[in-house]
Steps between C-alpha positions, in 0.01 A plus 500: 500500500591141424858376450497252215860424469818652654490869420167484310173636640145557361216690646146601395301811549165623370532716196302822539386496139369133504145466372252311705333212296682576175360358170689168433772544229477881520796734560376532852483123555767453777487434873517807731798363678824537298839357563838671544849357530814590703831330424809559706834442323817582691478882568205563267124474557295461186133577516277393202157657452480616864156603639581566860221533763575679826548176694765373256738796526670382822590170339636672185692745721658198671598346170645821358687586823872490439479430128705716268224544255132433430367445150136525401398317184168491322389231265243710325406866479184456719706356789655834627289451809716605804811567285532869585459441872768228494735729308447785755533275800813307392651731246446211261585473131225405256452278195690753295812370665473152351863512381601499870304186593672219694580216287248292708217721356444444126250711315294312233332754270199375304535693175150621387333386837574813693668311788837405644498196723792430745683174537673434830726201417644446842158428642350353168221758509319694229324824579250602235268796492172463310579253226492195739238466768398248768222287360320457839572121493860503607636558149554775237315650219582748233319847538172543312523659151315801632813585704698527180268731294685825602828391344615650170474226231299316755583132557259229607541215741638257230768750409568568871555120552759499225684795686483309822619159361877569562427515874446119478875471466555642847518279806206671670391381839289799605285752312411800720202647321360845575139391441380177672680240692872428437630167400755401749617151370532341162411826328672396187225238451225748580644740239508216240136431568404872475672534169365176348 
C-alpha cells in the first residue's frame, strides 16, 4: 500500500478473473493487477473499488481503526471485488449511501457510460473505473470501444470523450486508474492528451 498524499493510499492486487495474454482491444484487455484506493477524511475511511488480498487486510485494519465509519464505493458494476468482505469486516456502508459522502468525495456520474468517477478535491485526485486507463507510457487513454458495447444505447470512444471533456475543468494532479499505472503528477495534461 502506497501513500500518495496525506490520507490517500493506493494498492494493487492480482484480479482472479484476469485473462492471460488477452486480445488487444478486447473486453479482456487489461493488466492482471488492478488498483484500489483508500482515502481517510477525519473520522471516515473511504475505499474505492477495493480488491483486498490477504496481506493487505492488516494495513486496512490499521486505517479503519478508530474511525466512526467506513464507506465502500464502486465506480462501475464490475468492481464489486472485495466489497462484501469489507462491509462485513468494518460494518461499512456501500455506494448506495452516496448522499452521506463527505464533501471531500465528489461523485461524477458519466450518464450513458455506466460509470461514476470520484473527485477528491482536497488532494486533487480523480479516481476512474474503466473509462480511463493507464496507457503503459506514463499517461492515460480512453477505454477501447469494445468495453462500451454492453451499454444500452451503446456509445463509442468519440462520444465517451465528449462525456469526459468537463473533467478538463478540474485542477487534477493525480489520476488513480484501476487498470494500468496511475498518473501521479500533471495528470490534467495527461487527460487532455488522452481526450485529444
